[in-house]
N, C-alpha and C positions, 0 to 999 in steps of 0.2 A: 801197329796199335793207334789208335785216335787218342792222343793224351792233350789234356787240356790242364793249364795252370790255375789253381785257384788258392784261396787264404783261409786257413781254419780261424777259428775264433780267437786265437791269441796272435795271429796275423803272419803265421810260419806259412811258407808255400809249400805246396804239394801238388801232384799231378794225379789226374784219373782218367782212366778209359773213357772217353766220352759215349762209347758205343754200348757201355753198360750202365747208362743211366736210364731209369725207369720213370723216375717222378721227382719232380722239383717242386718244393713248396715252401710256403712262408709260415713260420709257426711263433714267433715274428723272426727268428733267425731264418735264413736260408737253409733248408734241409734238402739233401740229395740222396736219393734212396736208389740203389744199384739193383739190377736183375738178381744178384745175389742174396740180397735183403740188407747187406751191409749198408748203412748210411752215413753221411757227414754232414755236421754243421759249419756253414762257412759264412765268411763276411761278405762275400760277392752276393750281390742282388740277383733275383731270378733272372731279369733282363741281361745282368752280366753273362751269367751262366749261358743263357740262350746265345747271346752274341758271341761267346768265345767257342760254342761248338758250331755256330754257323761260319763264322770266320775260318774255322780249322778246316771244315769241309769246303769251303770255297777254295782254299789253298791247296788242299789235296785234290779234290775233284776238279779244280779250275785249271790245275796244272796238266793232270790226267788228260783232260779234254784237249788242252792244247797240244800235247805230243799226238793224239789220236788225228786231229785236224791236219797237223804238218804231216804226219805219217801219210795220210790219204792224199795229200798235195804232191808228196813226193811220188807215190806211186802212180798217180795220174800223169806226172812229168815224163816219167820212165815209159809208161804206156804210149803217149804222144810222141816220144823220141824214136820209139820202135815202128 
């Protein structure tokens, strides 16, 4: 799951699955609506929510890409040795 940490209006931390985010809007609080229809009002700004999702995805997919590249390099080295 792709969980990001946010703060509710009282300042309590909680996590949500970022893959379920359908809509983020300012009403003036930041309202996050999920694909399930459930929504949360949070202290985090829209920009903060976006940055948290992007940062999480970079960590996950960046690491995944690093593993793929290293595996390809390893396989190339094996082929060159044979």
